[in-house]
A tleap script that builds the chain and sets N, CA, C and O, in Angstrom:
source leaprc.protein.ff14SB
mol = sequence {
  NMET ASP GLU CYS LEU ARG ASN GLY VAL GLN
  ARG ASN LEU PRO GLY TYR PHE TYR ALA ILE
  GLU GLY GLY ARG ALA VAL GLY THR PRO TRP
  PRO ALA ASP VAL VAL LEU GLY GLN VAL THR
  ALA ALA GLY PRO SER VAL ALA GLU LEU GLN
  ARG VAL VAL VAL VAL CYS GLY VAL ALA PHE
  ALA ALA PHE MET ARG GLU PRO GLY ALA GLY
  GLY VAL ASN GLY THR CHIE
}
set mol.1.N position { 96.847 -23.175 55.062 }
set mol.1.CA position { 95.765 -23.691 54.265 }
set mol.1.C position { 94.427 -23.161 54.771 }
set mol.1.O position { 93.553 -22.828 53.970 }
set mol.2.N position { 94.259 -23.080 56.072 }
set mol.2.CA position { 93.005 -22.559 56.623 }
set mol.2.C position { 92.740 -21.131 56.161 }
set mol.2.O position { 91.596 -20.754 55.910 }
set mol.3.N position { 93.817 -20.331 56.050 }
set mol.3.CA position { 93.655 -18.949 55.600 }
set mol.3.C position { 93.114 -18.921 54.172 }
set mol.3.O position { 92.251 -18.102 53.854 }
set mol.4.N position { 93.614 -19.807 53.311 }
set mol.4.CA position { 93.143 -19.864 51.924 }
set mol.4.C position { 91.661 -20.239 51.877 }
set mol.4.O position { 90.898 -19.650 51.111 }
set mol.5.N position { 91.256 -21.201 52.680 }
set mol.5.CA position { 89.851 -21.609 52.724 }
set mol.5.C position { 88.968 -20.482 53.256 }
set mol.5.O position { 87.917 -20.197 52.682 }
set mol.6.N position { 89.383 -19.844 54.340 }
set mol.6.CA position { 88.597 -18.731 54.901 }
set mol.6.C position { 88.438 -17.600 53.898 }
set mol.6.O position { 87.341 -17.073 53.714 }
set mol.7.N position { 89.540 -17.229 53.248 }
set mol.7.CA position { 89.481 -16.115 52.300 }
set mol.7.C position { 88.629 -16.448 51.081 }
set mol.7.O position { 87.880 -15.595 50.604 }
set mol.8.N position { 88.731 -17.666 50.574 }
set mol.8.CA position { 87.988 -18.046 49.376 }
set mol.8.C position { 86.534 -18.377 49.626 }
set mol.8.O position { 85.673 -18.057 48.807 }
set mol.9.N position { 86.250 -19.016 50.750 }
set mol.9.CA position { 84.889 -19.497 51.024 }
set mol.9.C position { 84.095 -18.505 51.874 }
set mol.9.O position { 82.983 -18.131 51.502 }
set mol.10.N position { 84.637 -18.083 52.986 }
set mol.10.CA position { 83.888 -17.225 53.900 }
set mol.10.C position { 83.936 -15.751 53.525 }
set mol.10.O position { 82.935 -15.043 53.639 }
set mol.11.N position { 85.104 -15.290 53.078 }
set mol.11.CA position { 85.259 -13.853 52.773 }
set mol.11.C position { 85.046 -13.536 51.292 }
set mol.11.O position { 85.064 -12.369 50.902 }
set mol.12.N position { 84.843 -14.571 50.461 }
set mol.12.CA position { 84.610 -14.404 49.016 }
set mol.12.C position { 85.711 -13.608 48.315 }
set mol.12.O position { 85.430 -12.811 47.420 }
set mol.13.N position { 86.949 -13.822 48.717 }
set mol.13.CA position { 88.077 -13.151 48.072 }
set mol.13.C position { 88.586 -14.026 46.931 }
set mol.13.O position { 88.864 -15.205 47.151 }
set mol.14.N position { 88.717 -13.488 45.724 }
set mol.14.CA position { 89.204 -14.285 44.595 }
set mol.14.C position { 90.686 -14.613 44.742 }
set mol.14.O position { 91.449 -13.851 45.335 }
set mol.15.N position { 91.080 -15.762 44.191 }
set mol.15.CA position { 92.487 -16.125 44.154 }
set mol.15.C position { 92.993 -16.882 45.357 }
set mol.15.O position { 94.206 -17.003 45.533 }
set mol.16.N position { 92.101 -17.402 46.199 }
set mol.16.CA position { 92.532 -18.160 47.364 }
set mol.16.C position { 92.084 -19.618 47.308 }
set mol.16.O position { 92.909 -20.516 47.480 }
set mol.17.N position { 90.805 -19.873 47.072 }
set mol.17.CA position { 90.290 -21.235 47.028 }
set mol.17.C position { 89.027 -21.289 46.185 }
set mol.17.O position { 88.139 -20.445 46.305 }
set mol.18.N position { 88.968 -22.315 45.318 }
set mol.18.CA position { 87.781 -22.549 44.497 }
set mol.18.C position { 87.767 -24.024 44.141 }
set mol.18.O position { 88.759 -24.548 43.633 }
set mol.19.N position { 86.661 -24.696 44.399 }
set mol.19.CA position { 86.550 -26.120 44.085 }
set mol.19.C position { 85.193 -26.411 43.465 }
set mol.19.O position { 84.190 -25.770 43.779 }
set mol.20.N position { 85.191 -27.404 42.568 }
set mol.20.CA position { 83.976 -27.833 41.893 }
set mol.20.C position { 83.903 -29.350 42.003 }
set mol.20.O position { 84.875 -30.051 41.723 }
set mol.21.N position { 82.738 -29.848 42.414 }
set mol.21.CA position { 82.539 -31.300 42.478 }
set mol.21.C position { 81.071 -31.599 42.223 }
set mol.21.O position { 80.190 -31.049 42.884 }
set mol.22.N position { 80.819 -32.462 41.274 }
set mol.22.CA position { 79.458 -32.893 40.986 }
set mol.22.C position { 78.496 -31.757 40.696 }
set mol.22.O position { 77.330 -31.819 41.084 }
set mol.23.N position { 78.968 -30.724 40.021 }
set mol.23.CA position { 78.099 -29.605 39.671 }
set mol.23.C position { 77.957 -28.537 40.741 }
set mol.23.O position { 77.261 -27.544 40.530 }
set mol.24.N position { 78.601 -28.720 41.878 }
set mol.24.CA position { 78.556 -27.717 42.951 }
set mol.24.C position { 79.896 -27.017 43.058 }
set mol.24.O position { 80.946 -27.645 42.922 }
set mol.25.N position { 79.860 -25.723 43.300 }
set mol.25.CA position { 81.085 -24.934 43.444 }
set mol.25.C position { 81.156 -24.344 44.844 }
set mol.25.O position { 80.142 -23.951 45.421 }
set mol.26.N position { 82.376 -24.290 45.383 }
set mol.26.CA position { 82.631 -23.710 46.699 }
set mol.26.C position { 83.829 -22.786 46.560 }
set mol.26.O position { 84.816 -23.140 45.916 }
set mol.27.N position { 83.750 -21.623 47.150 }
set mol.27.CA position { 84.852 -20.675 47.089 }
set mol.27.C position { 84.588 -19.590 46.071 }
set mol.27.O position { 83.457 -19.394 45.626 }
set mol.28.N position { 85.650 -18.886 45.710 }
set mol.28.CA position { 85.544 -17.753 44.798 }
set mol.28.C position { 86.525 -17.950 43.639 }
set mol.28.O position { 87.715 -18.165 43.865 }
set mol.29.N position { 86.026 -17.878 42.393 }
set mol.29.CA position { 86.923 -18.049 41.241 }
set mol.29.C position { 88.031 -16.996 41.205 }
set mol.29.O position { 87.916 -15.920 41.791 }
set mol.30.N position { 89.102 -17.341 40.500 }
set mol.30.CA position { 90.240 -16.435 40.332 }
set mol.30.C position { 89.878 -15.298 39.385 }
set mol.30.O position { 89.012 -15.463 38.526 }
set mol.31.N position { 90.540 -14.130 39.533 }
set mol.31.CA position { 90.356 -13.047 38.574 }
set mol.31.C position { 90.935 -13.449 37.214 }
set mol.31.O position { 91.811 -14.311 37.148 }
set mol.32.N position { 90.462 -12.844 36.148 }
set mol.32.CA position { 90.855 -13.219 34.793 }
set mol.32.C position { 92.329 -12.975 34.495 }
set mol.32.O position { 92.860 -13.598 33.575 }
set mol.33.N position { 93.014 -12.101 35.224 }
set mol.33.CA position { 94.389 -11.747 34.872 }
set mol.33.C position { 95.469 -12.553 35.593 }
set mol.33.O position { 96.651 -12.267 35.402 }
set mol.34.N position { 95.122 -13.536 36.403 }
set mol.34.CA position { 96.117 -14.332 37.114 }
set mol.34.C position { 96.576 -15.465 36.211 }
set mol.34.O position { 95.775 -16.306 35.802 }
set mol.35.N position { 97.875 -15.485 35.900 }
set mol.35.CA position { 98.441 -16.480 34.986 }
set mol.35.C position { 99.290 -17.466 35.777 }
set mol.35.O position { 99.929 -17.103 36.764 }
set mol.36.N position { 99.286 -18.714 35.329 }
set mol.36.CA position { 100.100 -19.739 35.971 }
set mol.36.C position { 101.558 -19.611 35.531 }
set mol.36.O position { 102.087 -20.508 34.874 }
set mol.37.N position { 102.193 -18.529 35.880 }
set mol.37.CA position { 103.570 -18.271 35.474 }
set mol.37.C position { 104.559 -19.265 36.038 }
set mol.37.O position { 105.608 -19.504 35.440 }
set mol.38.N position { 104.237 -19.854 37.192 }
set mol.38.CA position { 105.146 -20.822 37.791 }
set mol.38.C position { 105.170 -22.119 36.985 }
set mol.38.O position { 106.182 -22.820 36.976 }
set mol.39.N position { 104.083 -22.440 36.319 }
set mol.39.CA position { 103.972 -23.708 35.606 }
set mol.39.C position { 104.543 -23.588 34.196 }
set mol.39.O position { 105.360 -24.415 33.789 }
set mol.40.N position { 104.128 -22.581 33.455 }
set mol.40.CA position { 104.645 -22.345 32.110 }
set mol.40.C position { 104.854 -20.851 31.930 }
set mol.40.O position { 104.177 -20.039 32.562 }
set mol.41.N position { 105.786 -20.497 31.074 }
set mol.41.CA position { 106.110 -19.085 30.880 }
set mol.41.C position { 104.922 -18.282 30.375 }
set mol.41.O position { 104.723 -17.147 30.807 }
set mol.42.N position { 104.137 -18.839 29.479 }
set mol.42.CA position { 102.981 -18.126 28.935 }
set mol.42.C position { 101.744 -18.997 29.067 }
set mol.42.O position { 101.008 -19.212 28.103 }
set mol.43.N position { 101.534 -19.485 30.255 }
set mol.43.CA position { 100.429 -20.406 30.485 }
set mol.43.C position { 99.082 -19.720 30.479 }
set mol.43.O position { 98.997 -18.492 30.460 }
set mol.44.N position { 98.027 -20.520 30.495 }
set mol.44.CA position { 96.677 -19.969 30.545 }
set mol.44.C position { 96.409 -19.339 31.909 }
set mol.44.O position { 97.076 -19.655 32.894 }
set mol.45.N position { 95.435 -18.456 31.949 }
set mol.45.CA position { 95.078 -17.879 33.242 }
set mol.45.C position { 94.331 -18.931 34.052 }
set mol.45.O position { 93.758 -19.869 33.496 }
set mol.46.N position { 94.343 -18.765 35.350 }
set mol.46.CA position { 93.620 -19.685 36.221 }
set mol.46.C position { 92.129 -19.623 35.899 }
set mol.46.O position { 91.447 -20.648 35.915 }
set mol.47.N position { 91.620 -18.425 35.606 }
set mol.47.CA position { 90.202 -18.271 35.255 }
set mol.47.C position { 89.862 -19.078 34.007 }
set mol.47.O position { 88.781 -19.663 33.932 }
set mol.48.N position { 90.771 -19.123 33.017 }
set mol.48.CA position { 90.537 -19.929 31.810 }
set mol.48.C position { 90.456 -21.412 32.163 }
set mol.48.O position { 89.587 -22.128 31.666 }
set mol.49.N position { 91.354 -21.861 33.013 }
set mol.49.CA position { 91.330 -23.263 33.426 }
set mol.49.C position { 90.040 -23.593 34.176 }
set mol.49.O position { 89.467 -24.666 33.989 }
set mol.50.N position { 89.591 -22.682 35.014 }
set mol.50.CA position { 88.345 -22.905 35.747 }
set mol.50.C position { 87.165 -22.967 34.786 }
set mol.50.O position { 86.255 -23.772 34.982 }
set mol.51.N position { 87.167 -22.141 33.762 }
set mol.51.CA position { 86.098 -22.165 32.752 }
set mol.51.C position { 86.098 -23.497 32.016 }
set mol.51.O position { 85.031 -24.068 31.785 }
set mol.52.N position { 87.261 -24.002 31.645 }
set mol.52.CA position { 87.362 -25.288 30.947 }
set mol.52.C position { 86.815 -26.412 31.828 }
set mol.52.O position { 86.122 -27.302 31.336 }
set mol.53.N position { 87.118 -26.375 33.102 }
set mol.53.CA position { 86.625 -27.391 34.042 }
set mol.53.C position { 85.102 -27.421 34.038 }
set mol.53.O position { 84.499 -28.495 34.017 }
set mol.54.N position { 84.480 -26.246 34.056 }
set mol.54.CA position { 83.019 -26.168 34.071 }
set mol.54.C position { 82.439 -26.619 32.730 }
set mol.54.O position { 81.507 -27.422 32.696 }
set mol.55.N position { 82.983 -26.111 31.634 }
set mol.55.CA position { 82.466 -26.430 30.302 }
set mol.55.C position { 82.604 -27.927 29.997 }
set mol.55.O position { 81.712 -28.518 29.389 }
set mol.56.N position { 83.699 -28.531 30.411 }
set mol.56.CA position { 83.942 -29.955 30.130 }
set mol.56.C position { 83.240 -30.882 31.120 }
set mol.56.O position { 83.233 -32.098 30.927 }
set mol.57.N position { 82.663 -30.333 32.154 }
set mol.57.CA position { 81.943 -31.157 33.120 }
set mol.57.C position { 82.844 -32.065 33.939 }
set mol.57.O position { 82.477 -33.200 34.244 }
set mol.58.N position { 84.015 -31.569 34.294 }
set mol.58.CA position { 84.952 -32.345 35.101 }
set mol.58.C position { 84.290 -32.698 36.434 }
set mol.58.O position { 83.630 -31.857 37.043 }
set mol.59.N position { 84.467 -33.940 36.884 }
set mol.59.CA position { 83.825 -34.401 38.115 }
set mol.59.C position { 84.335 -33.665 39.355 }
set mol.59.O position { 83.554 -33.375 40.262 }
set mol.60.N position { 85.632 -33.359 39.408 }
set mol.60.CA position { 86.189 -32.674 40.570 }
set mol.60.C position { 87.399 -31.859 40.144 }
set mol.60.O position { 88.228 -32.326 39.363 }
set mol.61.N position { 87.497 -30.655 40.654 }
set mol.61.CA position { 88.672 -29.808 40.459 }
set mol.61.C position { 88.769 -28.860 41.644 }
set mol.61.O position { 87.756 -28.372 42.145 }
set mol.62.N position { 89.986 -28.605 42.085 }
set mol.62.CA position { 90.206 -27.654 43.179 }
set mol.62.C position { 91.377 -26.758 42.824 }
set mol.62.O position { 92.373 -27.208 42.259 }
set mol.63.N position { 91.245 -25.489 43.161 }
set mol.63.CA position { 92.279 -24.494 42.925 }
set mol.63.C position { 92.525 -23.794 44.248 }
set mol.63.O position { 91.594 -23.263 44.854 }
set mol.64.N position { 93.787 -23.789 44.706 }
set mol.64.CA position { 94.099 -23.135 45.973 }
set mol.64.C position { 95.446 -22.455 45.864 }
set mol.64.O position { 96.406 -23.021 45.340 }
set mol.65.N position { 95.504 -21.241 46.365 }
set mol.65.CA position { 96.766 -20.503 46.436 }
set mol.65.C position { 97.708 -21.259 47.355 }
set mol.65.O position { 97.272 -21.890 48.318 }
set mol.66.N position { 98.997 -21.197 47.061 }
set mol.66.CA position { 99.965 -21.818 47.949 }
set mol.66.C position { 99.916 -21.086 49.286 }
set mol.66.O position { 100.027 -19.860 49.321 }
set mol.67.N position { 99.752 -21.818 50.383 }
set mol.67.CA position { 99.676 -21.167 51.698 }
set mol.67.C position { 100.930 -20.336 51.961 }
set mol.67.O position { 102.019 -20.670 51.494 }
set mol.68.N position { 100.761 -19.253 52.714 }
set mol.68.CA position { 101.882 -18.365 53.016 }
set mol.68.C position { 102.972 -19.043 53.800 }
set mol.68.O position { 102.711 -19.955 54.584 }
set mol.69.N position { 104.189 -18.603 53.592 }
set mol.69.CA position { 105.340 -19.150 54.316 }
set mol.69.C position { 105.262 -18.757 55.778 }
set mol.69.O position { 104.772 -17.681 56.120 }
set mol.70.N position { 105.745 -19.628 56.627 }
set mol.70.CA position { 105.811 -19.321 58.046 }
set mol.70.C position { 104.576 -19.737 58.836 }
set mol.70.O position { 104.575 -19.636 60.063 }
set mol.71.N position { 103.551 -20.190 58.181 }
set mol.71.CA position { 102.346 -20.617 58.891 }
set mol.71.C position { 102.579 -21.944 59.591 }
set mol.71.O position { 103.340 -22.789 59.119 }
set mol.72.N position { 101.921 -22.110 60.708 }
set mol.72.CA position { 102.064 -23.354 61.461 }
set mol.72.C position { 100.691 -23.976 61.645 }
set mol.72.O position { 99.831 -23.393 62.305 }
set mol.73.N position { 100.475 -25.150 61.070 }
set mol.73.CA position { 99.252 -25.908 61.248 }
set mol.73.C position { 97.984 -25.070 61.200 }
set mol.73.O position { 97.247 -24.961 62.179 }
set mol.74.N position { 97.755 -24.487 60.041 }
set mol.74.CA position { 96.489 -23.780 59.835 }
set mol.74.C position { 96.526 -22.285 60.092 }
set mol.74.O position { 95.499 -21.622 59.949 }
set mol.75.N position { 97.665 -21.733 60.465 }
set mol.75.CA position { 97.693 -20.297 60.674 }
set mol.75.C position { 97.894 -19.534 59.383 }
set mol.75.O position { 97.673 -18.324 59.344 }
set mol.76.N position { 98.322 -20.235 58.293 }
set mol.76.CA position { 98.465 -19.618 56.969 }
set mol.76.C position { 98.034 -20.608 55.934 }
set mol.76.O position { 98.068 -20.308 54.741 }
savepdb mol mol.pdb
quit
């Protein structure tokens, strides 16, 4: 999990971590071509979902890549 936060917040790499709360955003939004294939076969892209969150004024939303396998307490 720490790797996702570092990559999204400190290194500004898209597709790792992005959160919105009370009009403030932290992290880096996902690229437009990343689709939630695990959730639905032809689901919306993560970028589309992030846009809807902003347009609808959702109070809180967080998007984080699943941490890598094999990490131990913050190493992935």
